[in-house]
N, C-alpha and C positions, 0 to 999 in steps of 0.2 A: 414507350420509354420503363423504366423497372419504376415502380413504388414499391413501394413498403408494403410487405400482404406475406400469409404463412409461404405461401413457397417459396419467396425469394427468402424467406427466411430457412426458410428448411436446405435452400440449395446455398448459401450462405455459411452454414455448419457444417458439410458436408463438403465442402471445401476448405474449409481449416483442418479437415481431417485427412486431405493432403496431405498439411507438410508432416518430414520426414519425425516418425517416432509422436507425431496425432494419433493417439489413438479413440478418440474420441473428446466432443467442446458441446456449450452449452452456450448462449446467446440469445438472453432476450435486452429489448429494444421497449420504451415504451415514448410516444411521444406524440403530448398531450394534444397539439394542435390539429391533429388527423382523426386521432380517438382509436389510432392504435396500439395496441399494449399484445404482445406478445412473445412465446417461450419456443425457440426451437433446439434439437438434438441432434446427436446421429455421430457415429460407433455405440463404443462402450460404454455413453452418460445417456441417462434420460434429465429431464429436461427438468423433472422434481430433485433431481440428488441434491444431497449437500458433500459440502467440497472446504477443499482448504484454503480462503481467501488471501493466507500470506501476508501483502505486507498492505494490502488491499484495505485490513486491516488499522490502520496510519491513518485514512480518510474517521473513522473513528474517531482519534486520537487528539488530530484538531479538529474538531466538531465538539471534547470535550474540554478541549481547553479555552478553546471561541464563548463557549455556555459563561466558562470558570471568572476568563477576565470578567466580559461582563456582569457577573455576580461580585465581582474586586476579592474572590478569595486567589487571583491569580495573573500577571503584566507581565506581559510580551514583554521586557526588558528586565523583571527582575531579574539578578541572580542564580544560576542552579544553587548559591552554597546557602543560599537563604533558604532552601527547604532543603540540604540531602548533608547531610554529616560530615564534618571536615576528613575525622579517619575514614570515611565510606569516598574522598572523592578529592582528597588533598594530592596530589600533584597527575595527578590524569590527564595533562595537555601538561604537554613540553616540550618548546622548541625552543631550539639555538638552547638551551642550559639551566631554559628559566620556567616556569611552572606560573600559565597561565589561564590554571579554572581556573580561580574565583572573576574573570571578565564575560565566563557562556553564560546565556540567555537568555530566559526561552524562550526566545522566536529565533536565538539561534537553532537551537535544537530539534524546533519543526518546522527553523533552513534548512540541515542541514548544513549549518553556517561554521558550525565546530568546529572542526580542523579537525577529530576528532579521529583517530584510524574504524573502521569497522570492520567486528572482532570477524563474522564471516570470513574475508581472507585476508587473513594474520597467519604465518604457516606456526603452529608449534613447539613443542623441543627437532621431532619428528619430521618437520619440515612439509610435514600437512597440511591444507586449511582446512575448516569446520565443515565451510562449502561443502570442497572436492571427502571430506567423508563423509559427512551425513549423506549424499546425492549418494554415496556410493554404499547405501543403508547401516549407513553403521550408526541407530539410536542411540544416540546419546545429548544429555541437559542444558542447556546453557543459560541457567541462572548469572541473575545480572553479576552476583558477585566473584564469577567464573570470565565475565566479560572483563569488568574492570582492571582485573587480577595481570590479566592478555592486554591490553589496555595499554595498559598502565607502563609496559613494559615499552613499545614502543612511541618513539618520536611523533607528535602529532605534523599534519601535512599542510596546515596553515596557520596563522594565530587565530583567534576569533571574530567572524564579524567579518574577518580579513576583503578589502575592494575586490568583486568582481567574483572571489572565491566559494569555492563548493562540492564538497566531495562527498556522495548516496552514504549511509553508513547507521546503523543497525546498531550498534549503539547510542544513539541520541533517547531512539526511540529503551529502551531497555533504562538509561532517565529517564523518561516522561512517567512512564510507570511507575514507577518510581516515587518519585515529585508526588504523579496522581493519590499512589497510596497513601503519600505522607498526608500533603493537604487533605484530606476527606476520610482515611483514619478507614479507610472502604475497601476490598480489593477488588482486582480489574472485570472480573466474567461481574457482581455487583454494580457495581459506580456503571461500568457502559451498555448495560440489558438496564437498570435503572435513565439513565438517562440518554437513551437513543433507542432501541430494543423496540423495551416498550412501550414507549410515547409514538415510535414507527406502528407500529399492529406487528413486527415482526415476533412470531414462533418457531421460526426452524433455526434463528441466526443466535447463536453465544457466543461465545470464549473458553478455546477448548482445553477443560483443567483437569480433568482424571482418565491420568492411561489407559484406561480399561474400554478406556468407550470410540463403540466401534460406528457412531453414527458415518460422518465422513465417509467419502471416497478421498482411499490416498490418492499419488499422483505417481507418476513416470516422471525419473531420470534416463530420459538416454530409452533404451528397448528393454530398464528397468522399473520396475515397480516400489516405490520404497515406503517404509508403514515407520514412519517419525516420531511415534504418539509420547515418546520419554520427551522433544526435543520440544516438540507444540506449545507442549504441558508448561515448558519454558519459558515462552516469548510470547507470552501475551499482549501486550504490549505494543511489539514490532512485527507481528506476524500469527496470532492464533487464532479468526476469527474463523469461524465457518458458517457456511450458507447459500446458499441456492444460488442463482444469479436473480429470479424474480422480488430476493428479496434483497438482494444487492442490487442490482434494479430502482425501488427505492429506494434506499438510503441514498442513490446518487439524485436521483429526483428533492426528492428531500433539503440535498445540501442547497442547492442553487438556489432554491426555491427559500430560502431561509424558515427555512418552517421552527426550526431548531435553533437554527444563532443566524449575526446580522452577517448573513454571506456579501453581502455589498462591504460592510467593514473590510474582512475582510481580504477582498477581489483593493482595494481603497490602497491594500502596505502590499502589494506586491512585487518584487525583484526576482524576476524571474531571471533564472542561471543554469545558463548549459550543462548541461553536464551526460557526459562520456562511456559508465561506466556505472550498473549492468548495461544501460543500452543504455542511446542515444535519448534524450529528451531534455525538458529544463523542469527545472525544481524551485519553485517558491515558495512563498508561508503555509506550507501546511499541504501542500500537493501538487502536483505535476503538470506538463503540461505539455502533449503532444508537440513532437515534429515534425514542421506541415509543410514544407519548403512548395513554392511555387510552379511551380512541374508535376504537383502531383495532380494537378489543378489548376493549370496557366489562363483559365475563362474567367476563370470563376473561384480564386481562395477558398481553400478551406477555413483557415484563420485559426481560432481559441479551437481547442476540445481540452478541457481540461478534469482533470481524476487522479486512478492513482491505477500502476500495474501489482502484481503477486508475484515472485517470483517464481509456484506451479504457472502463472499463466493462468491465472485471477484477472479478473479488468474490471472496473469501473470508469466511466467516462459522460461526460454533460459538453455538450455542444448549443451552447448559449444561440448561437444565433437560429437553427428551427430548433432549436428545447428540443433534443433525442438525448434520450440516455442508452447509452448502452454496455453492458454488464454482461460478466459472463465468465467460465473458464474452457480454457484448449488443456488446462490436465497435464502436462509435463513442461519439466522443467528446466530443458533444455535449452530457452532459445526463440528455438525457432519455429515455436507456435506461438510464439508472443508475434512473430510477423507476420500474418496470415488469420491473428486475429484481428490487428493496426490492419491491410486491409480489408477484411469482412466490416467494423468498422468506418467505413470508410465509403465506401456500398452503400451504409444504410443513411450516412450522412448525404449520399449520392439522391440514395434515393426519397429520401425526407424533405429532397426540397426540387423535387415532384410534384 
């Protein structure tokens, strides 16, 4: 029977590297019940390397949001217009000729239930989408003002909070970042460091802000390694975190142990909705849940595996049944590596059950 071990971990990272265009992989696991904690790496990555954590940064947004809700500085059902000026956001959400921007709440933003289009996948005047130009290696900043200009020109997908509706949109998190800055008067690198990174004792994790910063290893888009410092510095709330696998796992464990906010309050309000792009998974209030159908483990269902994906192949997920946390990266944005990471995490869950 396979159990969590150093050899098991090394085998899983090597397996991840067999996926198309996955040149390297890192995975950390933390299993308090057995005391096993280890980081393994394969390919062109080393276990202690810093990498671009992409949308796993959104888990930090969730943590800070829930902290500020507990402090009374924010409310999940507060409207976005209570924090951002009308000049900035009027006309942002248009559906069937009407402006519904004033209906968007904090809850909608961190649940991807606003209906606002994702700027990352909207075609520009030349017909090219930001995701295509960036993955082709064309480094361009996307500050929130530019994002809102593009999104305002596109009709929303659905009404804010419409029953059963969800659509992944980085636009929502750009707006949350701006709300944080307006409410606290702090920059996001300072805010996230003070509220999350420092309290958890993370000394290698930070929000990317300086385009000349050469500390993170850059990721691949297919066969091409891309270098996007201007872009990364401009999308701090939606995906600007740089971290290591070990420290990302420590963040994941802290979330589900409720160390920095009331995790039970968050879980009690979950409204999971299946999302189909940029992958197939559930999106709830401030976090994602893997789709784990019965046929993956017919005799013993996997059940909930919650956390966040990143476009770069970064991941952090927690399995409440076993208490296992997995985190790391396949450092590949083409989607093929994400599947490899899922299989590695499922294997770790099965091993943790032994």
